[in-house]
C-alpha positions in Angstrom: 0.0 0.0 0.0 1.4 3.4 -1.0 1.6 5.7 1.9 0.8 9.3 1.3 3.8 11.5 1.8 3.4 15.2 2.7 5.7 17.2 0.5 7.8 19.8 2.3 9.4 22.8 0.6 12.8 21.6 -0.6 14.5 25.0 0.0 13.2 24.9 3.6 14.4 21.3 4.1 17.8 22.1 2.8 18.3 25.2 4.9 17.1 23.5 8.0 19.4 20.6 7.5 22.4 22.9 7.0 21.6 25.1 10.0 20.5 22.6 12.5 23.4 20.2 12.0 25.9 22.7 13.3 26.5 23.5 17.0 25.5 27.1 16.6 21.7 26.5 16.6 21.4 24.8 20.0 24.0 27.0 21.5 22.1 30.1 20.4 18.9 28.8 21.9 20.6 28.0 25.2 22.3 31.3 25.4 19.1 33.3 24.5 16.9 31.4 27.0 19.5 31.6 29.8 19.9 35.4 29.4 16.2 35.8 29.4 15.8 33.7 32.5 18.5 35.6 34.3 16.9 38.9 33.4 13.5 37.8 34.5 14.8 36.5 37.9 16.7 39.7 38.4 13.5 41.8 37.8 11.4 39.6 40.0 14.0 39.9 42.9 13.9 43.7 42.4 10.1 43.7 42.6 8.0 45.2 45.3 7.0 42.6 48.0 3.8 43.0 50.0 3.2 42.4 53.7 2.8 38.6 53.1 6.1 38.3 51.3 4.5 37.9 47.8 5.7 39.8 44.7 3.2 42.5 43.8 1.1 42.3 40.7 2.7 45.4 39.3 6.1 43.7 39.4 4.7 40.7 37.5 3.2 43.0 34.9 6.6 44.7 34.6 8.4 41.4 34.0 5.8 40.4 31.4 6.2 43.7 29.5 9.9 43.4 29.7 9.9 40.0 28.1 7.5 41.2 25.4 9.8 44.2 24.7 12.8 41.8 24.2 10.9 39.6 21.8 9.5 42.6 19.8 13.1 44.0 19.5 14.3 40.6 18.3 11.6 40.5 15.6 11.9 44.1 14.4 15.8 44.1 14.2 16.6 40.6 13.2 13.8 39.5 10.8 14.6 42.0 8.1 18.3 41.4 8.3 17.8 37.6 8.0 15.6 37.8 4.9 16.9 40.9 3.0 19.7 38.9 1.5 17.9 35.6 0.7 17.3 36.4 -3.0 19.9 39.2 -3.6 22.5 37.0 -1.9 21.7 34.2 -4.5 22.1 36.8 -7.2 25.4 38.0 -5.8 26.7 34.5 -5.7 25.4 33.9 -9.2 23.3 30.9 -8.1 19.9 32.4 -8.6 19.6 31.1 -12.2 20.5 27.6 -11.1 17.8 27.8 -8.5 15.2 29.1 -11.0 16.1 26.3 -13.4 14.7 23.6 -11.1 11.2 22.3 -11.2 10.2 24.3 -8.1 7.6 27.0 -8.6 8.7 30.6 -8.0 6.3 31.0 -5.2 7.7 28.0 -3.4 11.2 29.4 -3.8 10.2 32.7 -2.2 8.2 31.1 0.6 10.9 28.5 1.3 13.6 31.3 1.5 11.3 33.3 3.8 10.7 30.5 6.4 14.2 29.1 6.1 15.6 32.6 7.0 13.0 33.0 9.9 13.3 29.5 11.2 15.9 30.2 13.9 14.2 33.3 15.1 10.8 31.6 15.3 12.5 28.7 17.2 13.9 31.2 19.7 10.4 32.7 20.2 8.9 29.3 20.7 11.7 28.1 23.0 10.9 31.1 25.3 7.3 29.9 25.9 8.2 28.1 29.1 9.8 31.3 30.5 6.6 33.2 29.8 4.7 30.6 31.7 6.3 32.0 34.9 3.6 34.6 35.0 1.0 31.8 35.4 2.1 31.3 38.9 0.9 34.7 39.9 -2.4 34.7 38.1 -1.9 37.9 36.2 -1.8 36.4 32.7 -3.6 33.3 31.4 -2.9 30.7 28.8 -5.2 32.4 26.3 -3.2 35.7 26.5 0.1 33.8 26.0 -1.3 32.1 22.9 -2.6 35.3 21.5 0.8 36.9 22.1 2.7 34.2 20.4 0.4 34.0 17.4 0.8 37.8 17.0 4.6 37.3 17.3 4.6 34.9 14.3 2.3 37.1 12.2 4.6 40.1 12.8 7.7 38.1 12.1 6.3 36.9 8.8 5.4 40.5 7.9 8.9 41.8 8.7 10.4 38.9 6.8 8.2 39.4 3.8 9.3 43.0 3.6 12.9 41.9 3.6 12.2 39.3 0.9 10.4 41.8 -1.3 13.2 44.3 -1.3 15.7 41.5 -1.8 14.0 40.5 -5.0 13.8 44.1 -6.3 17.4 45.2 -5.5 20.8 43.9 -6.7 22.6 44.2 -3.4 21.8 42.8 0.1 23.0 46.0 1.8 20.6 48.1 -0.2 17.7 45.7 0.5 18.4 45.7 4.2 18.5 49.5 4.4 15.2 49.8 2.4 13.6 47.2 4.6 14.4 49.0 7.8 13.1 52.3 6.3 9.8 50.8 5.2 9.4 49.1 8.6 10.0 52.3 10.5 7.4 54.0 8.3 4.7 51.3 8.7 5.3 51.1 12.5 5.7 54.7 13.5 5.1 56.8 10.3 1.5 55.7 10.1 0.9 56.7 13.7 2.5 60.1 13.3 0.5 60.8 10.1 -2.8 59.8 11.8 -2.1 61.9 14.9 -0.9 64.9 12.9 -4.0 64.8 10.7 -6.3 64.7 13.7 -4.5 67.5 15.6 -3.7 69.8 12.8 -6.7 69.5 10.5 -9.6 68.3 12.5 -9.2 69.8 16.0 -9.0 73.4 14.8 -12.2 72.9 12.8 -14.1 71.6 15.8 -15.1 68.4 14.1 -18.4 67.2 15.5 -17.4 63.5 15.4 -15.7 62.0 18.4 -12.4 60.3 18.3 -14.1 56.9 18.0 -15.5 57.7 14.6 -12.8 58.6 12.2 -9.4 59.1 10.8 -7.4 56.6 12.8 -7.7 54.0 9.9 -4.1 54.5 8.9 -3.0 53.3 12.3 -4.5 49.9 11.6 -1.4 49.2 9.4 1.0 49.8 12.3 2.3 46.8 14.2 3.5 49.1 17.0 -0.1 50.3 17.5 -1.2 46.7 17.3 1.2 45.8 20.1 -0.2 48.6 22.2 -3.8 47.4 21.6 -2.9 43.8 22.5 -1.1 44.8 25.7 -3.9 47.1 26.8 -6.5 44.4 26.2 -4.5 41.8 28.2 -3.6 44.1 31.1 -7.1 45.5 31.4 -6.3 49.0 30.2 -8.8 49.5 27.4 -8.1 53.1 26.5 -6.3 52.2 23.2 -8.9 49.7 22.3 -11.8 52.1 23.0 -10.3 54.9 20.9 -8.9 52.9 18.0 -11.2 49.9 17.9 -13.6 49.4 15.0 -16.8 51.4 15.4 -19.9 51.3 13.2 -22.7 53.9 13.7 -21.1 55.0 17.0 -21.0 51.5 18.5 -18.0 49.3 19.2 -18.0 46.1 17.0 -15.9 44.1 19.4 -13.0 44.0 16.9 -9.9 45.6 18.4 -7.1 47.3 16.7 -4.7 44.4 16.9 -7.3 42.1 15.3 -7.4 44.4 12.3 -3.7 44.8 12.2 -3.1 41.0 12.3 -5.4 40.6 9.3 -3.8 43.4 7.4 -0.3 42.0 8.2 -1.3 38.7 6.7 -2.7 40.4 3.6 0.4 42.6 3.1 2.7 39.6 3.6 0.8 37.6 1.0 0.9 40.5 -1.5 4.6 41.1 -1.0 5.4 37.4 -1.5 3.3 37.3 -4.6 5.1 40.3 -6.1 8.4 38.8 -5.1 7.5 35.5 -7.0 6.5 37.6 -10.0 9.8 39.5 -9.9 12.1 36.4 -9.9 10.1 34.8 -12.7 12.3 35.1 -15.8 9.4 34.9 -18.2 7.6 37.7 -16.4 10.7 39.8 -16.3 11.3 39.5 -20.0 7.6 40.3 -20.7 7.9 43.5 -18.7 11.1 44.4 -20.5 9.4 43.9 -23.9 6.5 46.1 -22.9 8.7 48.8 -21.7 10.7 48.8 -24.9 7.5 49.2 -27.0 
C-alpha cells in the first residue's frame, strides 16, 4: 500500500538541515533562554513585596512587559536582516539562475527562502514559551493571553520577513535591500501613527469636528504593528483606552473588533501581497515580458 507523503518545501528542508546540523543553533537557543531567565529572575527579585512576602502584581506585569519588549526588539531588528539577503544573496553568488532552473515554482522558492531565514528566530520565540509561563504562577496572565501573544509574534515576524524578501528581489545588493527594509518598517510602524495623529490634531481639532475620536481618521493606524502591540497589551492588562479609541466602530457602536485584530489581518494580507510580487519578480518569463512592454 502506498503511503501518502506530505511534500515539504525543498528549500526549507535544505536550509534547516544545513543550519540545524551545526552546534550554533542549540548554543544560540541555550544562550538566549539563559539570558532571558536571568533577566526575569533579576527583575522579580527587584520587585516590590507585599506584607505577606509575595511579589506584587505590578512587578509581574513589569516582568511580562519586559519579556515582550525583548521579543519585539528581536523580531523588528533581526527578521529584516535575515531575509533581506535571501534572494539578492543568491544573485550576488550567481546561483539564482541555477535555483530558477529547477522544477520548483517561483512562489515555493520565495516562501521557502522566507521561512528558512526566519526558522531560527521563530525557534527562539517558541523556546521562550516556558519562560513566559512563569507569570501563570501569579495569576496575572492566562494561557489564552500567551497564545494570542505568540500568534501575533509569528504574524509580525512573517510580515517583517516578507518586507525583507520583497526588497531582496527588487534590488541587486543585500545591503541596499536591508536599508530599504528598515526604512519601510520604520514608516509602517511609526510613520502611520505620526501621520494619523498629525491629521487629527492639525486639520480636525481646529475645525471643531463634531465627530468623536471613535469615529474617524485613525484608519491608517491599523497598518502599524506598533499600534497593534499597544492594543494587545492594553487588552490583556485591562487598560482598554487604546482599544476604545482605536477599535472598529460602526454607527457609533463598538463592534468588538480591536485594533490588533485588524492589524493582524492586514499584516497577513500585506505579507501575501509582498510574497506574490516577489514571486513575479524572480520569474524570468515575467521579467522578459515586462522588458518587452517597456521597450515598446
